[in-house]
C-alpha positions in Angstrom: 56.6 72.1 26.5 54.1 74.9 26.9 52.4 76.1 23.7 54.0 79.5 23.6 53.1 80.5 20.1 49.5 79.4 20.7 49.3 81.1 24.1 47.1 84.1 24.8 49.5 85.3 27.6 51.7 88.3 26.7 54.6 86.9 28.8 54.5 83.5 26.9 54.4 85.3 23.5 57.4 87.5 24.4 59.2 84.4 25.7 58.4 82.6 22.4 59.9 85.4 20.4 63.0 85.5 22.7 63.3 81.7 22.2 63.2 82.1 18.4 65.9 84.8 18.6 68.0 82.5 20.7 67.5 79.4 18.5 68.7 81.4 15.5 71.5 83.3 17.2 74.3 83.8 14.7 72.1 83.3 11.7 71.7 86.4 9.6 67.9 87.0 10.0 65.8 90.0 10.2 64.2 89.0 13.6 62.0 92.1 13.7 60.4 91.0 10.4 60.2 87.4 11.6 58.4 88.5 14.7 56.0 90.8 12.8 55.1 88.2 10.2 54.7 85.4 12.7 52.4 87.7 14.8 50.3 88.5 11.7 49.9 84.8 10.9 49.1 83.9 14.5 46.5 86.7 14.8 44.9 85.8 11.5 44.7 82.2 12.5 43.3 83.0 16.0 40.7 85.4 14.5 39.6 82.9 11.9 39.3 80.1 14.4 37.3 82.4 16.7 34.9 83.4 14.0 34.5 79.8 12.7 33.9 78.4 16.1 32.0 81.3 17.7 29.9 82.6 14.8 30.0 80.6 11.6 29.6 77.1 13.1 25.9 77.7 14.0 25.3 78.4 10.3 27.4 75.4 9.3 29.7 77.7 7.2 33.4 77.5 6.8 35.5 80.7 6.6 35.9 80.2 2.9 32.1 79.7 2.4 31.3 82.8 4.5 33.9 84.9 2.7 32.4 83.8 -0.7 28.9 84.8 0.4 30.2 88.1 1.8 32.0 88.9 -1.5 28.9 88.2 -3.5 26.8 90.2 -1.2 29.1 93.3 -1.5 30.0 93.1 -5.2 27.3 91.1 -6.7 27.4 88.4 -9.3 30.9 87.5 -10.6 32.8 84.8 -12.4 34.2 82.0 -10.3 37.8 83.0 -11.0 37.2 86.5 -9.7 35.3 85.2 -6.7 38.1 82.9 -5.8 40.6 85.8 -6.0 38.4 88.2 -3.9 37.7 85.5 -1.3 41.4 84.7 -1.1 41.0 81.0 -1.9 42.2 78.8 -4.7 39.9 77.8 -7.6 40.0 74.2 -6.4 38.8 75.3 -2.9 36.1 77.4 -4.5 34.8 74.5 -6.5 34.1 72.6 -3.3 32.7 75.6 -1.5 30.4 76.4 -4.5 29.1 72.8 -4.5 28.2 73.0 -0.8 26.6 76.5 -1.1 24.7 75.6 -4.2 23.4 72.4 -2.5 22.1 74.5 0.4 20.4 76.9 -2.0 22.6 79.8 -1.1 24.2 80.5 -4.5 23.5 79.8 -8.1 26.0 78.9 -10.8 25.5 79.2 -14.5 27.6 79.2 -17.6 28.4 82.6 -19.3 26.4 82.9 -22.5 29.5 84.3 -24.4 32.1 82.0 -22.9 30.8 78.5 -21.9 34.0 77.8 -19.9 33.3 80.8 -17.7 31.1 80.1 -14.6 29.1 83.0 -13.2 28.1 82.9 -9.5 25.3 84.8 -7.8 23.6 84.8 -4.4 20.1 83.4 -4.2 17.6 85.3 -2.1 18.2 82.6 0.6 21.9 83.3 0.4 21.4 87.0 0.8 19.2 86.4 3.8 21.8 84.1 5.4 24.7 86.6 5.0 22.5 89.5 6.2 21.5 87.5 9.3 25.2 86.6 10.0 26.7 90.0 9.6 25.6 91.7 12.8 26.9 88.9 14.9 30.1 88.6 12.9 30.7 92.3 13.2 30.0 92.2 16.9 32.7 89.6 17.2 35.0 91.7 15.1 34.5 94.5 17.6 35.2 92.1 20.5 38.5 91.0 18.8 39.8 94.5 18.6 38.3 95.9 21.8 41.8 96.3 23.4 42.7 98.8 20.8 41.6 102.4 20.7 39.8 103.7 17.6 43.0 105.5 16.4 45.0 102.3 17.0 42.5 100.3 15.0 42.8 102.8 12.2 46.6 102.7 12.3 46.6 98.9 12.4 44.3 98.7 9.4 46.5 101.1 7.5 49.6 99.2 8.4 48.1 95.9 7.4 47.0 97.4 4.0 50.7 98.6 3.5 51.8 95.0 4.2 49.3 93.7 1.6 50.4 96.2 -1.0 54.0 95.2 -0.4 53.2 91.5 -0.7 51.3 92.1 -3.9 54.3 94.1 -5.3 56.9 91.4 -4.5 58.0 89.7 -7.7 58.7 86.0 -6.9 
């Protein structure tokens, strides 16, 4: 069986979507939504894998570690709970990430003076240097990933994805 969902061939991807529709024929599904969400997931996974293997691997950073450094670089020191939320990872995942980054001298953790249960996280100068070194290459690969889209298409896709994010955030489960 060919790996249709994992293919980079347009014909394979269209065939995979057609196969999904056929497999669920007669089931009341919104197949357009199914196709859209599955494509969002596949694209996110493909981009993440590309960035981890093509850029971050040489710095021995996972996606979660890179994102944590990026968030701290952009917004500065923050408590661990906020950092986990901004990085899109669980507190448990962040705990392991912080241990690794602190061990490499890229971040510093300290207890909040006013609330000892609260952990504050900051970049070290070495951490700032690492993220500043990575960003040009990372951004170059971002450009490569979207090079098939015109600038207006990139703007529209970014706006559409923000709309999906707002919708997900608004859904009351």
